[in-house]
Backbone bond lengths (Angstrom), bond angles and torsions (degrees), N, CA, C in turn:
res aa  C-N    CA-C-N  psi(-1)  N-CA   C-N-CA  omega(-1)  CA-C   N-CA-C  phi
1 M - - - 1.455 - - 1.528 108.27 -
2 S 1.293 116.61 132.65 1.465 119.95 -177.80 1.527 110.58 -81.37
3 K 1.296 114.46 154.60 1.464 121.92 -179.49 1.519 108.80 -95.55
4 R 1.329 116.48 138.05 1.463 120.36 176.07 1.511 111.37 -102.99
5 N 1.346 116.56 -35.01 1.459 121.81 -177.30 1.524 109.72 -135.05
6 V 1.335 115.42 126.18 1.458 122.07 179.92 1.529 107.63 -113.11
7 L 1.330 115.96 133.45 1.451 122.24 179.72 1.525 108.83 -108.58
8 G 1.327 117.35 121.63 1.462 122.47 177.77 1.514 109.64 -107.57
9 V 1.338 116.96 122.87 1.459 122.32 -177.49 1.523 108.50 -102.30
10 L 1.333 116.68 120.85 1.455 122.36 -177.12 1.519 110.11 -105.46
11 D 1.343 115.31 148.59 1.463 119.31 172.22 1.530 107.70 -112.99
12 G 1.298 118.35 -170.39 1.454 120.90 -172.85 1.518 115.94 -79.81
13 N 1.320 119.29 -16.03 1.453 122.73 -175.67 1.530 110.51 -80.50
14 E 1.327 117.69 126.31 1.468 121.96 -176.27 1.535 112.56 -61.01
15 A 1.344 117.12 -41.10 1.467 120.15 179.84 1.525 110.73 -64.86
16 H 1.323 116.73 -40.31 1.463 120.52 178.49 1.524 110.63 -66.58
17 V 1.329 115.86 -41.19 1.460 120.17 179.51 1.530 110.29 -59.63
18 A 1.323 116.42 -44.18 1.466 120.21 -178.95 1.524 111.55 -61.64
19 R 1.335 117.90 -42.73 1.469 120.55 -179.43 1.528 111.54 -68.26
20 V 1.333 117.08 -41.20 1.464 120.22 -179.46 1.529 110.19 -67.46
21 V 1.329 117.36 -42.77 1.469 120.54 178.38 1.520 110.00 -62.85
22 E 1.330 117.39 -42.07 1.472 121.30 178.56 1.524 111.19 -59.30
23 A 1.335 116.97 -46.10 1.468 120.67 179.74 1.528 111.42 -67.77
24 A 1.330 117.50 -40.38 1.461 120.81 -179.87 1.531 111.11 -66.83
25 V 1.328 116.55 -39.70 1.467 120.42 178.28 1.525 110.22 -65.21
26 E 1.331 116.33 -41.82 1.465 120.02 179.18 1.532 111.01 -61.02
27 L 1.326 116.32 -44.40 1.465 120.30 179.55 1.526 111.10 -66.50
28 A 1.328 117.28 -45.72 1.465 120.66 -179.54 1.528 110.93 -63.69
29 D 1.326 117.13 -37.61 1.463 120.93 179.39 1.525 110.87 -68.53
30 D 1.334 116.84 -43.48 1.469 120.56 178.70 1.520 112.13 -62.51
31 E 1.322 116.60 -36.75 1.463 121.62 -175.46 1.532 113.15 -96.53
32 H 1.338 117.67 -1.65 1.469 122.34 -176.12 1.536 109.64 54.27
33 A 1.332 114.47 50.82 1.459 121.17 -173.94 1.526 111.29 -112.11
34 R 1.305 115.10 164.47 1.471 123.00 173.05 1.521 107.46 -82.38
35 L 1.330 116.71 143.74 1.459 122.61 -178.97 1.521 109.92 -113.62
36 T 1.329 116.37 131.20 1.456 122.25 174.35 1.514 107.83 -119.77
37 L 1.322 116.94 124.23 1.464 122.52 177.78 1.523 108.85 -104.53
38 V 1.339 116.48 131.00 1.459 120.84 179.49 1.524 109.87 -127.08
39 Q 1.323 115.43 150.42 1.463 122.33 174.61 1.514 107.56 -149.82
40 S 1.324 116.47 141.86 1.458 119.42 177.82 1.524 109.57 -97.61
41 W 1.307 115.61 163.55 1.460 121.20 178.80 1.517 108.41 -118.81
42 Y 1.315 116.00 156.00 1.456 121.68 -177.94 1.525 109.21 -124.77
43 P 1.324 117.75 133.95 1.464 120.71 -172.84 1.525 115.27 -71.26
44 G 1.306 119.99 -17.24 1.466 121.86 -179.04 1.511 109.88 150.83
45 Q 1.308 116.79 -172.80 1.452 122.22 -177.65 1.525 110.11 -119.85
46 A 1.294 116.44 139.39 1.463 121.94 172.95 1.522 107.72 -110.83
47 Y 1.304 116.53 134.02 1.457 121.53 -178.47 1.518 109.59 -120.97
48 A 1.315 115.68 143.97 1.458 121.54 174.55 1.526 107.16 -134.97
49 W 1.309 116.25 145.29 1.458 119.06 177.50 1.524 109.12 -145.18
50 F 1.313 112.89 155.66 1.459 120.62 179.97 1.527 108.15 -128.58
51 S 1.298 115.76 139.50 1.461 120.50 177.52 1.531 108.01 -141.27
52 P 1.327 117.28 170.31 1.470 118.68 178.96 1.533 112.64 -60.99
53 C 1.310 116.45 -24.45 1.472 119.66 -178.19 1.520 113.42 -87.61
54 G 1.314 118.54 -13.95 1.457 120.08 -178.65 1.518 110.98 155.93
55 A 1.318 115.13 -167.78 1.461 121.15 -179.10 1.525 108.26 -124.58
56 G 1.297 115.01 157.57 1.455 119.34 179.08 1.510 110.57 -150.61
57 G 1.295 115.51 168.92 1.452 120.63 178.50 1.499 109.60 -161.86
58 M 1.316 115.07 157.36 1.460 119.38 178.31 1.520 110.07 -158.70
59 Y 1.293 115.08 157.80 1.458 122.45 176.15 1.523 107.64 -112.21
60 V 1.325 115.73 128.30 1.461 120.50 179.95 1.528 108.06 -111.97
61 P 1.322 117.77 104.33 1.469 119.14 178.64 1.525 110.51 -74.06
62 P 1.321 117.13 154.00 1.458 119.54 177.39 1.526 110.82 -67.25
63 L 1.327 116.17 157.65 1.456 120.47 -178.95 1.526 112.44 -69.34
64 E 1.334 116.60 -32.43 1.463 121.48 178.68 1.519 109.22 -122.01
65 D 1.316 116.01 170.11 1.453 121.65 177.38 1.531 109.63 -62.03
66 P 1.350 118.79 121.10 1.460 120.59 -175.86 1.534 113.69 -63.21
67 K 1.326 117.37 -33.72 1.473 119.53 177.38 1.521 110.27 -65.10
68 L 1.308 116.56 -39.52 1.455 121.40 179.09 1.531 111.13 -65.82
69 L 1.330 116.56 -40.96 1.465 120.51 177.34 1.526 111.51 -62.35
70 A 1.336 116.81 -42.90 1.469 120.82 178.36 1.526 110.36 -65.12
71 D 1.316 116.72 -39.64 1.462 121.01 178.80 1.531 111.05 -63.64
72 R 1.324 117.11 -41.67 1.467 121.01 177.94 1.529 111.28 -64.92
73 A 1.339 116.18 -41.74 1.465 119.92 178.85 1.526 110.90 -62.53
74 L 1.323 117.04 -40.35 1.467 120.54 177.40 1.522 111.01 -65.73
75 A 1.322 117.41 -39.09 1.467 120.54 179.13 1.529 110.66 -63.98
76 R 1.359 116.90 -41.07 1.470 120.11 177.17 1.520 110.91 -63.41
77 A 1.329 116.96 -41.40 1.468 120.71 179.23 1.523 111.01 -66.40
78 A 1.329 117.19 -39.44 1.467 120.72 -179.31 1.523 111.93 -67.34
79 E 1.337 117.26 -26.67 1.460 120.12 177.82 1.526 112.28 -65.58
80 S 1.332 117.55 -26.28 1.461 120.62 -178.97 1.533 112.88 -84.47
81 V 1.322 117.60 -3.85 1.465 121.40 178.98 1.521 108.69 -83.41
82 P 1.347 117.99 131.72 1.467 119.65 178.40 1.525 111.82 -58.81
83 R 1.313 115.34 150.10 1.471 120.25 -177.83 1.525 113.38 -65.39
84 S 1.325 117.31 -18.99 1.461 120.44 -179.55 1.526 112.55 -73.57
85 I 1.349 117.29 -12.91 1.468 121.35 -179.31 1.519 108.94 -107.15
86 P 1.335 118.33 120.22 1.465 119.55 176.41 1.528 110.00 -68.49
87 V 1.327 116.58 131.19 1.463 120.55 -175.98 1.529 110.49 -127.94
88 T 1.335 114.67 142.37 1.457 123.31 176.81 1.525 107.15 -127.96
89 T 1.326 117.42 145.62 1.461 120.40 176.97 1.523 109.51 -120.43
90 I 1.345 115.44 143.16 1.461 122.08 179.65 1.521 108.08 -136.90
91 V 1.323 116.75 130.81 1.463 121.92 173.06 1.522 107.00 -95.19
92 L 1.341 115.90 119.73 1.462 121.36 -178.60 1.523 111.20 -88.76
93 A 1.318 115.56 159.95 1.469 121.83 173.98 1.526 108.86 -69.03
94 P 1.332 117.94 166.65 1.468 120.56 -176.78 1.529 115.64 -58.19
95 D 1.325 119.09 -25.86 1.466 120.77 178.14 1.529 109.36 -84.91
96 C 1.306 115.72 75.94 1.460 123.73 -170.53 1.533 113.00 -57.86
97 R 1.312 117.41 -47.66 1.472 119.62 -175.53 1.527 111.78 -64.20
98 R 1.317 116.78 -39.98 1.468 120.00 178.72 1.531 110.32 -64.90
99 Q 1.330 116.25 -40.54 1.464 120.38 178.57 1.535 110.94 -65.74
100 L 1.346 116.72 -39.18 1.464 120.12 178.12 1.526 111.21 -65.92
101 C 1.336 117.35 -38.15 1.472 120.72 175.81 1.525 110.01 -61.64
102 R 1.317 116.88 -40.64 1.466 121.43 178.95 1.530 110.67 -64.15
103 L 1.334 116.22 -41.76 1.472 119.52 177.86 1.526 111.04 -65.36
104 A 1.342 117.30 -38.61 1.468 120.47 178.51 1.525 110.69 -64.62
105 R 1.340 116.48 -40.61 1.469 120.53 179.65 1.521 112.77 -66.13
106 S 1.337 117.04 -22.18 1.464 119.60 -178.28 1.521 112.27 -66.06
107 G 1.336 117.31 -21.11 1.460 120.60 179.01 1.513 113.77 80.58
108 T 1.312 117.98 6.65 1.460 121.96 -177.14 1.523 112.59 -80.44
109 F 1.328 117.70 -34.13 1.460 121.61 -170.69 1.524 111.93 -103.90
110 D 1.335 114.88 144.05 1.461 121.43 -179.39 1.526 112.17 -104.68
111 A 1.337 117.75 -21.41 1.464 121.77 -179.78 1.517 109.34 -147.01
112 L 1.336 115.61 145.92 1.459 121.60 177.74 1.531 107.64 -123.70
113 V 1.327 116.27 116.65 1.460 122.79 -179.12 1.524 107.75 -102.67
114 A 1.347 116.67 124.68 1.468 120.19 -178.06 1.518 109.54 -156.59
115 D 1.322 114.17 167.35 1.461 121.79 174.00 1.528 108.24 -57.87
116 E 1.326 116.65 139.46 1.463 120.78 -177.00 1.528 112.86 -58.59
117 R 1.341 117.76 -25.41 1.470 121.11 179.74 1.528 111.41 -63.76
118 L 1.319 117.69 -33.06 1.464 120.43 178.99 1.522 110.67 -62.34
119 F 1.333 117.00 -39.48 1.462 120.47 -179.72 1.530 111.38 -77.50
120 R 1.337 116.61 -32.72 1.460 119.91 179.26 1.524 111.53 -66.92
121 H 1.318 117.28 -37.81 1.458 120.96 -176.48 1.523 113.46 -100.80
122 G 1.304 118.00 -2.22 1.459 121.13 -178.16 1.514 112.35 -118.04
123 R 1.331 116.69 69.87 1.468 120.15 -177.76 1.522 112.21 -64.40
124 R 1.326 116.19 -38.04 1.466 119.21 179.17 1.527 110.04 -63.69
125 L 1.338 116.10 -42.29 1.459 120.57 177.80 1.521 110.30 -60.98
126 L 1.332 117.25 -44.73 1.461 121.48 179.74 1.524 111.01 -61.10
127 R 1.329 116.32 -41.81 1.471 121.22 177.90 1.527 110.62 -62.57
128 E 1.340 116.07 -43.99 1.470 120.46 179.14 1.536 110.77 -62.65
129 L 1.333 116.03 -43.47 1.466 119.62 -179.20 1.520 110.97 -60.76
130 R 1.325 116.23 -47.28 1.479 119.65 -178.98 1.524 111.14 -64.42
131 R 1.333 116.45 -39.53 1.460 119.83 179.83 1.530 111.76 -63.75
132 D 1.347 115.34 -36.92 1.456 119.73 -176.61 1.521 113.34 -91.65
133 G 1.343 117.49 5.66 1.464 120.80 176.13 1.519 114.48 76.81
134 V 1.338 117.57 24.42 1.463 121.73 178.17 1.528 107.72 -98.89
135 E 1.324 116.81 125.16 1.461 120.82 -178.80 1.524 110.73 -79.68
136 P 1.344 118.20 120.10 1.465 119.53 174.83 1.529 110.17 -77.54
137 V 1.333 117.08 132.05 1.461 121.97 179.10 1.532 107.12 -122.04
138 P 1.356 116.70 94.53 1.467 118.97 -179.71 1.524 111.36 -75.48
139 V 1.325 116.14 141.54 1.459 122.47 178.56 1.515 107.68 -113.66
140 S 1.323 116.35 125.46 1.456 120.97 178.44 1.517 108.54 -81.71
141 I 1.317 116.08 129.83 1.456 121.50 -176.73 1.530 110.91 -103.19
142 R 1.321 117.60 -16.46 1.466 121.01 -175.52 1.515 111.88 -60.49
143 K 1.337 115.40 145.38 1.463 120.56 178.34 1.523 109.00 -66.37
144 G 1.313 115.26 142.33 1.450 119.97 176.94 1.514 113.89 85.49
145 R 1.326 117.75 -11.27 1.461 120.39 178.57 1.510 109.01 -103.83
146 L 1.298 116.28 126.70 1.455 120.56 -179.92 1.514 110.25 -87.41
147 L 1.303 115.03 157.92 1.457 119.76 174.53 1.517 109.09 -65.75
148 P 1.324 118.31 140.23 1.463 119.26 177.41 1.527 109.79 -68.16
149 K 1.327 115.70 136.63 1.462 119.81 176.18 1.514 108.56 -72.27
150 R 1.316 115.56 135.24 1.460 120.33 -179.94 1.519 109.45 -75.63
151 Q 1.316 116.18 134.12 1.452 121.99 177.83 1.528 108.57 -90.50
152 P 1.340 118.28 136.66 1.463 119.25 174.60 1.525 109.70 -63.36
153 Q 1.322 116.07 152.31 1.454 121.11 179.75 1.524 109.29 -57.46
154 G 1.322 116.67 131.39 1.453 121.59 176.03 1.519 113.92 84.24
155 A 1.326 118.31 -5.09 1.472 120.74 -179.74 1.519 109.10 -78.11
156 P 1.335 117.32 144.29 1.462 118.89 178.32 1.522 110.18 -67.22
157 R 1.327 115.84 141.20 1.469 120.77 -179.67 1.518 109.81 -82.28
158 E 1.323 114.16 145.42 1.456 120.35 177.37 1.518 108.52 -78.75
159 S 1.333 116.95 139.37 1.446 121.44 -179.00 1.532 110.03 -69.55
160 A 1.320 115.69 140.58 1.456 120.27 178.86 1.527 110.95 -77.03
161 H 1.323 116.07 -23.34 1.461 121.00 -179.96 1.524 108.46 -97.79
162 R 1.292 115.18 125.08 1.470 120.05 179.19 1.514 109.01 -116.48
163 L 1.315 115.23 146.55 1.452 120.35 178.38 1.519 109.89 -77.32
164 R 1.313 116.05 137.29 1.443 119.86 176.53 1.525 109.24 -87.50
165 T 1.298 115.16 140.04 1.456 119.19 175.64 1.514 108.03 -109.04
166 A 1.318 116.30 133.60 1.473 119.89 -177.04 1.499 111.93 -94.02
């Protein structure tokens, strides 16, 4: 089944963003699909510490508006998408997984491309995606690991175990 809309989920790390955008563009180009890039924003960091003398805590707000930073990051990522692929950008609220579940339930997207960590730690999201017919496409970010080549529908899968020849 061909994909009409591909959703690419970006995080804050530039190297991760580049790999996810590359994989999402490849999938959208192969399927002649529309690409939507999303990123969530975070309001700041709260810190707490304990010492023998007592406890403390503080809130450290970001230096710039977090929504604006996420919007700029999405604009930079969208610039690397070829002009032949229609692209849309969306800034999500801080509860990223809940927002992604809502997007999956909308029925608009056929595939979700994201860092493999999102799928490893988001079982509810994975369940929602499978229930709504959205194909999860994990992208490996680790050095030395290549992206898995996508198999055409109905093609036989290559065995992971290979015979050694002496």
